[in-house]
C-alpha positions as CSV (number, residue, x, y, z in Angstrom):
1,X,11.7,-0.8,29.9
2,X,9.8,1.5,27.6
3,X,8.5,5.1,29.5
4,X,6.0,6.8,27.8
5,X,6.0,10.6,27.9
6,X,3.6,12.4,26.4
7,X,3.1,16.2,26.7
8,X,0.0,17.7,28.3
9,X,-1.1,19.1,25.3
10,X,-0.8,16.0,23.6
11,X,-3.6,14.6,26.3
12,X,-5.7,17.3,25.7
13,X,-6.6,15.4,21.8
14,X,-9.3,13.0,22.6
15,X,-8.9,12.1,18.8
16,X,-11.8,8.5,19.4
17,X,-14.6,10.8,20.6
18,X,-13.8,13.2,17.6
19,X,-14.4,10.8,14.8
20,X,-17.2,9.1,16.2
21,X,-18.9,12.5,16.1
22,X,-17.4,12.9,12.7
23,X,-18.9,8.8,11.7
24,X,-21.8,10.0,9.8
25,X,-20.2,12.0,7.3
26,X,-16.8,9.8,6.4
27,X,-19.7,7.0,5.8
28,X,-21.1,9.7,3.3
29,X,-17.7,10.9,1.8
30,X,-16.9,7.0,1.3
31,X,-19.9,5.9,-0.2
32,X,-19.7,8.3,-2.6
33,X,-15.7,7.8,-3.2
34,X,-16.2,3.8,-3.3
35,X,-19.8,4.2,-6.0
36,X,-17.1,6.2,-8.3
37,X,-13.9,4.8,-8.2
38,X,-11.1,5.9,-10.9
39,X,-8.1,4.4,-11.6
40,X,-4.2,4.9,-12.1
41,X,-2.4,8.9,-12.1
42,X,-5.8,10.8,-13.1
43,X,-8.3,11.0,-10.6
44,X,-10.3,14.3,-11.4
45,X,-13.8,12.6,-9.6
46,X,-12.0,11.6,-6.4
47,X,-9.8,15.0,-6.7
48,X,-12.9,17.3,-6.9
49,X,-14.8,15.3,-4.3
50,X,-12.1,15.4,-2.0
51,X,-11.5,19.1,-1.7
52,X,-14.6,19.5,-1.3
53,X,-14.7,17.9,1.7
54,X,-11.3,20.0,2.6
55,X,-12.7,23.6,1.8
56,X,-13.9,24.6,5.2
57,X,-10.6,24.2,7.1
58,X,-7.5,26.4,7.5
59,X,-5.4,24.2,4.6
60,X,-3.2,25.2,2.2
61,X,-3.1,22.7,-0.3
62,X,-1.2,21.8,-4.0
63,X,-2.2,20.3,-6.2
64,X,-0.3,17.7,-8.4
65,X,1.0,18.9,-11.9
66,X,1.3,15.0,-13.4
67,X,-1.3,13.7,-11.2
68,X,-4.4,14.0,-8.7
69,X,-2.6,14.5,-6.6
70,X,-3.5,16.8,-3.2
71,X,-1.5,17.5,-0.5
72,X,-2.7,19.9,2.1
73,X,-0.7,21.6,5.3
74,X,-2.0,22.3,8.2
75,X,-0.1,25.0,10.5
76,X,-0.2,24.4,14.3
77,X,-0.8,27.6,16.7
78,X,-0.1,26.1,19.9
79,X,1.8,29.0,21.9
80,X,4.3,26.7,22.8
81,X,5.4,25.7,19.1
82,X,8.6,26.6,18.6
83,X,11.1,28.7,15.8
84,X,12.1,26.1,13.9
85,X,8.6,24.0,14.5
86,X,8.9,19.8,13.1
87,X,6.4,18.7,10.1
88,X,5.1,15.5,10.1
89,X,3.4,13.5,7.3
90,X,0.5,11.5,7.2
91,X,-1.1,9.4,3.7
92,X,-4.2,8.3,1.9
93,X,-4.3,6.3,-1.4
94,X,-7.3,7.3,-3.3
95,X,-7.1,5.4,-6.7
96,X,-9.0,2.3,-7.2
97,X,-8.2,-0.9,-9.1
98,X,-9.6,-2.5,-12.6
99,X,-12.2,-4.9,-11.0
100,X,-15.6,-5.6,-11.5
101,X,-17.9,-5.6,-8.1
102,X,-19.8,-7.9,-6.5
103,X,-21.1,-7.0,-3.0
104,X,-24.0,-6.5,-4.0
105,X,-23.9,-3.2,-1.7
106,X,-26.1,-0.5,-1.8
107,X,-23.2,1.7,-2.7
108,X,-21.3,-0.9,-4.7
109,X,-19.4,1.0,-8.1
110,X,-20.9,2.2,-10.7
111,X,-17.8,1.8,-12.4
112,X,-17.8,-0.5,-15.4
113,X,-14.8,-2.4,-14.4
114,X,-13.4,-1.2,-11.3
115,X,-14.1,-0.7,-7.4
116,X,-12.2,0.1,-4.6
117,X,-11.5,-3.4,-3.9
118,X,-8.1,-3.0,-1.4
119,X,-10.1,-0.3,0.6
120,X,-8.9,2.7,-0.9
121,X,-12.0,4.8,-0.5
122,X,-12.1,4.2,3.4
123,X,-7.9,5.2,3.7
124,X,-9.6,8.9,2.4
125,X,-12.2,8.8,4.0
126,X,-10.2,8.5,7.1
127,X,-7.5,11.0,6.5
128,X,-10.2,13.6,6.0
129,X,-11.7,13.0,8.7
130,X,-8.1,13.4,10.9
131,X,-7.7,16.7,8.7
132,X,-10.9,18.0,10.3
133,X,-9.6,17.1,13.6
134,X,-6.8,18.3,13.0
135,X,-8.0,21.5,12.2
136,X,-10.7,22.1,14.8
137,X,-7.7,21.8,17.6
138,X,-4.8,23.2,15.7
139,X,-4.0,25.4,18.6
140,X,-2.5,22.2,20.4
141,X,0.0,21.4,17.3
142,X,3.7,23.0,17.9
143,X,4.2,22.2,14.4
144,X,2.8,21.7,11.1
145,X,0.8,18.0,9.7
146,X,1.2,17.1,6.0
147,X,-1.7,16.0,4.4
148,X,-0.7,13.5,1.3
149,X,-3.6,12.6,-0.8
150,X,-2.3,10.1,-3.6
151,X,-3.7,8.9,-6.4
152,X,-1.8,5.4,-9.0
153,X,-1.1,3.0,-5.8
154,X,-2.2,0.7,-7.3
155,X,1.3,-0.3,-9.9
156,X,1.2,2.8,-11.2
157,X,3.8,4.3,-8.4
158,X,2.0,7.6,-7.5
159,X,4.2,7.8,-4.3
160,X,7.4,8.8,-6.3
161,X,5.3,11.8,-8.3
162,X,4.4,12.8,-5.2
163,X,8.1,13.0,-4.3
164,X,9.4,14.3,-7.3
165,X,6.7,17.0,-6.5
166,X,7.9,18.5,-3.2
167,X,5.1,16.2,-0.5
168,X,8.3,16.0,1.6
169,X,9.1,19.4,1.6
170,X,5.4,21.0,1.7
171,X,5.8,22.4,5.1
172,X,9.0,23.9,4.4
173,X,11.1,22.3,6.3
174,X,10.8,18.2,5.5
175,X,9.1,16.4,7.6
176,X,10.5,14.4,10.2
177,X,8.1,11.4,10.7
178,X,5.4,9.5,8.2
179,X,2.7,7.3,8.8
180,X,0.4,5.3,5.9
181,X,-2.4,2.9,7.5
182,X,-4.3,0.6,5.2
183,X,-7.2,-1.9,5.9
184,X,-7.8,-5.5,5.5
185,X,-10.9,-7.1,4.3
186,X,-9.8,-10.2,5.8
187,X,-7.0,-12.2,8.2
188,X,-7.7,-9.1,11.4
189,X,-10.1,-9.2,14.1
190,X,-12.5,-5.5,12.8
191,X,-10.5,-2.5,14.5
192,X,-6.8,-4.7,15.3
193,X,-4.1,-2.6,14.6
194,X,-0.5,-4.3,13.2
195,X,2.3,-3.7,12.3
196,X,6.3,-4.3,13.2
197,X,9.8,-2.7,12.8
198,X,11.8,-3.4,10.2
199,X,10.4,-4.9,6.4
200,X,6.5,-5.2,6.7
201,X,6.2,-5.8,3.5
202,X,7.8,-7.2,0.1
203,X,9.2,-5.5,-3.0
204,X,7.5,-6.3,-5.9
205,X,8.4,-7.3,-8.8
206,X,7.8,-9.6,-12.2
207,X,9.4,-11.0,-15.4
208,X,7.3,-11.5,-18.8
209,X,8.9,-13.8,-20.8
210,X,9.0,-15.3,-24.6
211,X,9.8,-18.4,-25.6
212,X,10.5,-18.7,-29.3
213,X,11.0,-22.3,-31.0
214,X,10.0,-23.3,-34.6
215,X,6.3,-23.6,-35.7
216,X,5.4,-26.7,-37.3
217,X,3.6,-30.2,-36.8
218,X,2.3,-32.4,-34.1
219,X,2.5,-35.2,-36.1
220,X,6.3,-34.7,-36.5
221,X,7.4,-33.2,-33.0
222,X,11.2,-33.6,-34.8
223,X,10.9,-31.0,-37.1
224,X,10.0,-27.9,-35.3
225,X,10.8,-26.5,-31.7
226,X,7.9,-26.5,-29.2
227,X,7.7,-24.0,-27.1
228,X,5.2,-25.2,-25.0
229,X,6.9,-27.5,-23.2
230,X,10.6,-25.6,-23.2
231,X,7.8,-22.9,-21.3
232,X,6.3,-25.8,-19.2
233,X,9.6,-27.0,-17.5
234,X,10.7,-23.5,-17.4
235,X,7.5,-22.6,-15.4
236,X,8.6,-25.7,-12.9
237,X,11.7,-25.2,-12.8
238,X,11.7,-22.0,-11.4
239,X,9.2,-23.2,-8.2
240,X,12.4,-25.6,-7.6
241,X,14.4,-22.4,-8.2
242,X,13.1,-20.8,-5.2
243,X,13.9,-22.8,-2.6
244,X,17.0,-24.3,-4.1
245,X,18.4,-21.2,-4.7
246,X,17.7,-18.8,-1.8
247,X,17.7,-18.7,1.8
248,X,14.9,-19.8,3.5
249,X,14.8,-17.8,5.7
250,X,15.4,-14.9,3.3
251,X,12.3,-15.8,0.7
252,X,11.3,-15.0,-2.4
253,X,7.7,-16.1,-4.1
254,X,6.9,-16.6,-7.6
255,X,3.8,-16.7,-9.1
256,X,2.8,-17.1,-12.6
257,X,0.1,-15.1,-13.5
258,X,-0.2,-15.8,-17.5
259,X,0.6,-18.4,-20.0
260,X,-0.3,-17.9,-23.6
261,X,0.6,-19.5,-26.2
262,X,-0.7,-21.6,-29.4
263,X,-4.6,-21.9,-31.1
264,X,-7.4,-23.5,-28.9
265,X,-8.8,-23.7,-32.2
266,X,-5.9,-25.3,-33.7
267,X,-4.1,-27.3,-31.1
268,X,-2.3,-30.4,-33.9
269,X,0.0,-26.9,-34.5
270,X,3.0,-26.5,-32.3
271,X,3.0,-22.6,-31.9
272,X,6.6,-20.6,-32.9
273,X,6.3,-19.3,-29.4
274,X,4.8,-19.2,-25.5
275,X,4.6,-16.0,-23.6
276,X,4.1,-16.4,-19.2
277,X,4.1,-13.8,-16.9
278,X,5.0,-14.0,-12.8
279,X,4.9,-12.2,-10.1
280,X,8.0,-12.2,-7.6
281,X,7.7,-11.1,-3.9
282,X,11.4,-10.2,-1.7
283,X,12.1,-9.5,1.3
284,X,15.6,-7.8,0.8
285,X,17.3,-6.2,-2.0
286,X,19.8,-8.9,-1.6
287,X,17.2,-11.6,-2.9
288,X,16.2,-9.6,-5.1
289,X,19.7,-8.2,-7.0
290,X,20.3,-12.1,-6.6
291,X,16.7,-13.7,-8.6
292,X,17.4,-10.9,-11.6
293,X,20.8,-11.8,-12.2
294,X,20.1,-15.6,-11.7
295,X,16.6,-16.1,-13.3
296,X,18.0,-14.8,-17.0
297,X,20.9,-17.6,-16.6
298,X,18.6,-20.3,-15.6
299,X,15.6,-19.5,-18.3
300,X,18.8,-19.2,-21.0
301,X,19.9,-22.2,-20.2
302,X,17.0,-24.1,-20.4
303,X,16.1,-22.8,-23.7
304,X,19.6,-23.4,-25.2
305,X,19.3,-27.5,-23.7
306,X,16.4,-27.3,-26.5
307,X,17.2,-24.8,-29.3
308,X,15.2,-22.4,-28.6
309,X,16.0,-18.9,-27.9
310,X,14.7,-16.8,-24.3
311,X,13.2,-13.2,-23.8
312,X,13.2,-12.4,-20.4
313,X,11.5,-8.5,-19.8
314,X,12.4,-7.6,-16.2
315,X,9.7,-4.8,-14.5
316,X,10.8,-3.1,-11.2
317,X,8.0,-2.5,-9.0
318,X,8.0,-1.2,-5.8
319,X,10.8,-1.7,-3.1
320,X,10.7,-3.3,0.5
321,X,8.6,-1.2,3.1
322,X,10.9,-0.6,5.6
323,X,9.3,0.7,8.8
324,X,11.6,2.4,10.8
325,X,12.1,0.9,14.3
326,X,11.7,3.8,16.7
327,X,8.6,5.1,14.4
328,X,6.6,1.7,15.3
329,X,7.5,2.0,18.8
330,X,5.7,5.5,18.9
331,X,2.9,4.0,17.3
332,X,2.7,1.1,19.4
333,X,2.8,3.4,22.6
334,X,0.6,5.9,21.6
335,X,-2.1,3.8,19.7
336,X,-2.5,1.5,22.9
337,X,-2.5,4.5,25.1
338,X,-4.9,5.8,22.6
339,X,-7.1,2.7,21.9
340,X,-6.5,0.2,25.2
341,X,-3.7,-2.8,25.7
342,X,-5.0,-5.0,23.3
343,X,-5.7,-2.8,20.6
344,X,-1.8,-3.4,18.9
345,X,-0.1,-6.3,17.6
346,X,3.1,-6.4,16.3
347,X,3.1,-8.8,13.9
348,X,6.1,-11.3,13.7
349,X,5.8,-11.5,10.1
350,X,6.0,-9.7,6.7
351,X,3.3,-9.6,4.7
352,X,3.2,-10.6,1.3
353,X,1.9,-7.4,-0.4
354,X,3.6,-4.3,-1.8
355,X,3.4,-0.6,-1.4
356,X,4.3,2.2,-2.7
357,X,4.2,4.1,0.9
358,X,7.9,2.6,0.5
359,X,9.2,4.8,-1.6
360,X,7.9,7.7,1.5
361,X,9.5,5.4,4.0
362,X,13.4,5.2,1.9
363,X,13.6,9.1,2.4
364,X,11.7,9.5,5.9
365,X,11.3,7.5,9.1
366,X,7.8,6.5,10.1
367,X,6.0,3.4,10.1
368,X,2.6,2.0,8.1
369,X,-0.3,0.4,10.3
370,X,-2.7,-2.4,9.4
371,X,-6.3,-1.3,10.7
372,X,-8.9,-4.9,10.5
373,X,-12.3,-4.0,8.3
374,X,-13.2,-7.6,8.2
375,X,-17.2,-7.0,8.3
376,X,-19.5,-8.1,11.8
377,X,-20.2,-11.3,11.5
378,X,-17.8,-12.6,9.1
379,X,-15.1,-14.8,10.1
380,X,-11.8,-13.1,9.3
381,X,-9.8,-16.2,7.8
382,X,-12.5,-16.8,5.3
383,X,-13.9,-13.8,4.3
384,X,-13.0,-12.4,0.9
385,X,-9.7,-10.7,0.5
386,X,-8.8,-7.4,-0.9
387,X,-8.9,-6.9,-4.6
388,X,-11.5,-10.3,-4.6
389,X,-14.8,-8.8,-6.4
390,X,-16.3,-10.1,-3.3
391,X,-14.1,-7.4,-1.1
392,X,-16.1,-6.4,1.9
393,X,-14.7,-3.4,4.7
394,X,-16.9,-2.2,7.7
395,X,-17.5,1.2,8.3
396,X,-17.5,0.7,11.7
397,X,-13.7,0.9,11.2
398,X,-13.7,4.8,9.5
399,X,-13.4,6.2,13.1
400,X,-10.6,4.4,13.6
401,X,-9.0,4.5,11.7
402,X,-9.6,8.6,11.5
403,X,-8.4,8.4,15.0
404,X,-5.8,6.6,14.6
405,X,-4.6,8.8,11.8
406,X,-5.2,11.7,14.2
407,X,-3.5,10.5,17.2
408,X,0.1,10.1,15.8
409,X,0.3,12.9,13.5
410,X,-0.5,15.3,17.2
411,X,1.4,12.9,19.3
412,X,4.6,13.0,17.1
413,X,4.9,16.4,16.6
414,X,4.4,17.4,20.9
415,X,7.1,15.0,21.3
416,X,9.7,16.1,18.3
417,X,8.9,19.6,19.7
418,X,9.6,19.1,23.5
419,X,12.6,16.1,22.9
420,X,10.4,14.0,24.6
421,X,11.4,10.7,23.2
422,X,8.8,7.8,23.8
423,X,11.1,5.2,25.4
424,X,14.1,5.1,27.0
């Protein structure tokens, strides 16, 4: 039996109503960020705009040294604040993708080759909204909130940089819980909230393979070592490798994303080498380690059988995003109470995407919340996916996301401060 206990101070915060009043402000911020996306760890314009949004709030702000991060601490002033006050972290990522936008939106990207195709502009606006809501109710917070505005989520490991620069300890004592939100342009109905305990998102690594043969003329292949069919054999072998070497209940996914070799202008020439690259997804560290050991043996054996050589470069990505079961139960109870019994769903299976919020969750307990942002009138099953140049996210979910952040932060502080567990 689950019994939710909420301290009276937490009930006084109606984050949903406060977020709805902020909707026009959140939309303006989101549209400005969307029109001017920046990529990687250095986001000077984005940082400047977010700082302007936070300027009138009672926040202690620290800027990153190695990236354009913003760490903002809100000190709660509740009368019952304990001497050893707890701290909770709320995180949003701010960077865009190297994608050319094709949405036709009035606020579409004005930066060639860059786009907020993953919805990080929404995350940033939502967290800024939560900072405003919680600042206006700081007298109800018996602890501190750390707002983590992070650059470089898209393959630049910005979370790791911020952790190394002290974001988890920004309030003084280390944060006791951390929460993140991510929007989805499809698959979820608008405003739907999801999470799951344990593995939620995959680890993402890669391999870059160079097959080295001996060039020659296609009329005499016996006098050459043709790397093209050898590379083709390797690519096909990797697909069988997935199903024959690994447990179907602890799977991995291999996607070959690039193949390069030869010259289209000289199809009668056998090239010296062929290169290909793959993205690999895992949901356990055991499978991850086994893959990196066995793939060298597999590809090396194929190359040797054909008198070729192979070089396999391993690219380490983000680890598995593992949520804390207790914090996920807390989020379920909190968001169900705030948004209704049907608003929140526990996912049966993890997702194949990866996230550097996994770095935070490896350090402190917490959870990650998915939020449906499919545009009104579109079928989530067929709407363009995150990272598509046609990905669109509905502004209507901005108040929902801001309220999610605010509810989780405020209620978790109250429960920490008063030692009232969310379930029995």
